C-alpha positions in Angstrom: 161.1 94.5 117.2 158.6 97.3 117.8 155.8 95.0 116.6 156.8 92.3 119.0 156.9 94.9 121.8 153.3 96.0 120.9 152.1 92.4 120.9 153.7 91.7 124.2 152.1 94.9 125.7 148.8 93.9 124.3 149.0 90.4 125.7 150.1 91.8 129.1 147.2 94.2 129.1 144.7 91.4 128.3 146.3 89.2 131.0 145.9 92.0 133.6 142.3 92.5 132.4 141.6 88.7 133.0 143.1 88.9 136.5 141.0 91.9 137.5 137.9 90.2 136.0 138.5 87.1 138.0 139.0 89.1 141.1 135.8 90.9 140.3 133.9 87.6 140.2 135.4 86.6 143.6 134.5 89.8 145.5 130.7 89.2 145.7 131.1 85.7 147.0 133.5 86.6 149.8 132.1 90.0 150.9 128.8 91.7 151.6 128.0 94.7 149.4 129.3 97.6 151.5 130.4 100.9 150.1 133.9 99.7 150.1 133.1 96.5 148.3 131.1 98.3 145.6 133.9 100.8 145.2 136.4 97.9 144.9 134.2 96.2 142.3 134.0 99.4 140.2 137.7 99.9 140.5 138.6 96.4 139.4 136.1 96.5 136.6 137.6 99.8 135.3 141.2 98.5 135.7 140.3 95.3 133.8 138.6 97.2 130.9 141.4 99.7 130.8 144.2 97.1 130.8 142.5 94.9 128.2 141.8 97.8 125.8 144.6 100.2 126.6 145.6 101.0 123.0 141.9 101.7 122.1 141.9 104.7 124.4 142.9 108.2 123.0 146.3 109.4 124.3 144.8 112.3 126.2 142.2 110.1 127.9 145.0 107.7 128.9 146.9 110.5 130.4 143.9 111.6 132.5 143.1 108.0 133.6 146.8 107.4 134.5 146.8 110.6 136.5 143.6 109.5 138.3 145.0 106.1 139.3 148.3 107.7 140.4 146.4 110.1 142.6 144.6 107.2 144.2 147.8 105.4 144.9 149.5 108.5 146.4 146.4 109.1 148.6 146.4 105.5 149.8 150.1 105.6 150.4 149.8 108.7 152.5 147.1 107.1 154.6 149.2 103.9 155.0 152.2 105.9 156.1 150.3 108.1 158.5 148.5 105.2 160.0 151.6 103.1 160.5 153.8 105.8 162.0 152.6 106.1 165.6 153.0 109.3 167.6 152.2 107.9 171.1 154.6 109.0 173.9 153.4 106.2 176.2 152.9 108.9 178.8 149.3 109.7 177.9 146.5 109.4 180.5 144.2 107.3 178.3 143.8 105.3 175.2 140.7 105.6 173.1 140.0 102.5 171.0 137.5 103.2 168.3 134.7 100.7 167.7 134.4 98.3 164.7 132.3 95.2 164.0 131.0 92.8 166.6 129.2 89.6 165.6 127.1 88.3 168.5 129.6 88.8 171.3 132.8 88.3 169.3 134.9 91.2 168.1 135.8 91.3 164.4 139.4 90.7 163.2 140.0 94.5 162.5 138.7 95.3 166.0 140.8 92.6 167.6 143.9 94.2 166.0 143.0 97.5 167.4 142.6 96.0 170.9 145.9 94.2 170.5 147.5 97.6 169.9 145.8 98.9 173.0 147.2 96.0 175.0 150.7 96.7 173.6 150.3 100.3 174.8 149.0 99.3 178.2 152.0 97.0 178.7 154.2 100.0 178.4 152.0 102.4 180.3 149.9 100.5 182.9 148.8 103.7 184.5 146.7 104.6 181.5 142.9 104.1 181.2 141.5 102.4 178.1 138.3 103.8 176.8 136.5 101.3 174.6 133.9 102.8 172.2 130.8 101.5 170.5 127.1 100.9 170.9 124.9 98.0 169.9 125.5 97.0 166.3 123.1 95.2 163.9 124.8 91.8 164.2 125.7 92.1 167.9 124.0 90.8 171.0 126.1 93.1 173.3 127.5 96.5 172.7 130.9 96.9 171.0 132.2 98.5 174.1 131.3 95.5 176.3 132.7 93.0 173.8 136.0 95.0 173.7 136.1 95.2 177.5 135.7 91.5 177.8 138.6 91.0 175.2 140.9 93.2 177.2 139.9 91.8 180.6 140.5 88.3 179.4 144.0 89.3 178.5 144.9 90.8 181.8 143.7 94.4 181.9 142.1 95.2 185.2 138.4 96.1 185.0 138.9 99.4 186.8 141.3 100.5 184.0 138.6 100.0 181.3 136.1 102.7 180.7 133.0 101.9 178.6 131.6 104.3 176.0 128.6 102.3 174.9 126.2 104.8 173.3 128.0 105.8 170.0 127.1 104.7 166.5 129.8 106.6 164.6 133.4 107.7 164.8 132.6 111.3 165.7 130.3 110.0 168.5 133.0 107.6 169.7 135.3 110.5 170.2 132.8 113.0 171.5 131.4 110.6 174.2 134.9 109.3 175.1 136.0 112.9 175.6 133.1 113.5 177.9 134.0 110.4 180.0 137.6 111.4 180.3 136.8 115.0 181.3 134.9 113.5 184.3 138.0 111.6 185.3 140.6 114.3 184.6 139.2 117.6 185.6 142.6 119.3 185.0 143.0 118.0 181.5 144.4 114.8 180.0 146.7 113.4 177.2 145.2 110.8 174.9 146.2 108.4 172.2 143.6 107.2 169.6 143.8 103.7 168.3 142.2 102.5 165.1 143.2 100.6 162.0 145.9 102.3 159.8 143.6 103.3 157.0 141.2 105.1 159.4 143.9 106.8 161.5 144.2 110.1 159.6 140.4 110.9 159.7 140.1 109.7 163.3 142.8 112.1 164.5 141.3 114.9 162.5 137.9 114.2 164.1 139.5 114.0 167.6 140.9 117.5 167.0 137.5 118.7 165.9 136.0 117.7 169.2 138.8 119.4 171.2 141.3 116.6 171.8 144.9 117.1 170.7 145.4 113.4 170.2 148.4 111.2 169.5 147.8 108.0 167.6 148.8 104.3 167.2 147.6 102.5 164.1 146.7 98.8 163.9 147.4 96.8 160.8 144.5 96.1 158.4 143.8 92.5 157.4 145.3 92.0 153.9 142.0 90.7 152.4 140.3 94.0 153.5 142.9 96.4 152.4 141.5 97.5 149.0 137.9 98.0 150.1 138.8 99.8 153.4 141.2 102.2 151.8 138.8 103.0 149.0 135.9 103.6 151.4 138.1 105.7 153.6 139.3 107.9 150.8 135.7 108.7 150.0 134.9 109.3 153.6 137.8 111.7 154.0 136.7 113.7 151.0 133.2 113.8 152.4 134.6 114.9 155.8 136.6 117.8 154.2 133.5 118.9 152.2 131.1 118.8 155.1 133.6 120.2 157.7 135.6 122.9 155.9 138.4 124.3 158.1 
């Protein structure tokens, strides 16, 4: 019976290894080689090798590897929960929508989801301003802010309620420049809610606080096909943020 269990475990491990190997072959053909994609490739390669040759690894090494993978899962789970549990009161003065990809004049799917969350917020609080953030990207013919403003305007948001922050090239600049714009509009202070995709929400709020805004947040869902690469990239970005910006 024990021998049959070992054989079954071995076959399962090899099957998992084959699945991860096939996934590894698909990644380069469906995605450009960003940090997230490279990280995903390394992870799937490691998982495939580990699953296929599980019994070959020493027990202590298996314990260390298992602990590492468990840590990654817990970290990702924390980011997912944080990003999907919104804290908006719907009484804030403004919504800051952080920039993402624009191709030509078209917003990317992740960015469209952020904008849809901003629309949801605006429906519940039409007195709020919406600050759209982002300068000119490599694949864009207009700024991210302009593309976002057009998306919102086409869906019923009045132009006077949309404020463009069109100089930034990073999240920290998104938030810093958006803060400056809002300080001009609200000389006596303002409440703000930050909108980004769920994986990005924790770092975005941390950065907002670093630039002096006690921000609430609403997270937008991440497209399923982009989950792994975005969460892996974000976990590395958070560690780098902690190292370079100690409290």
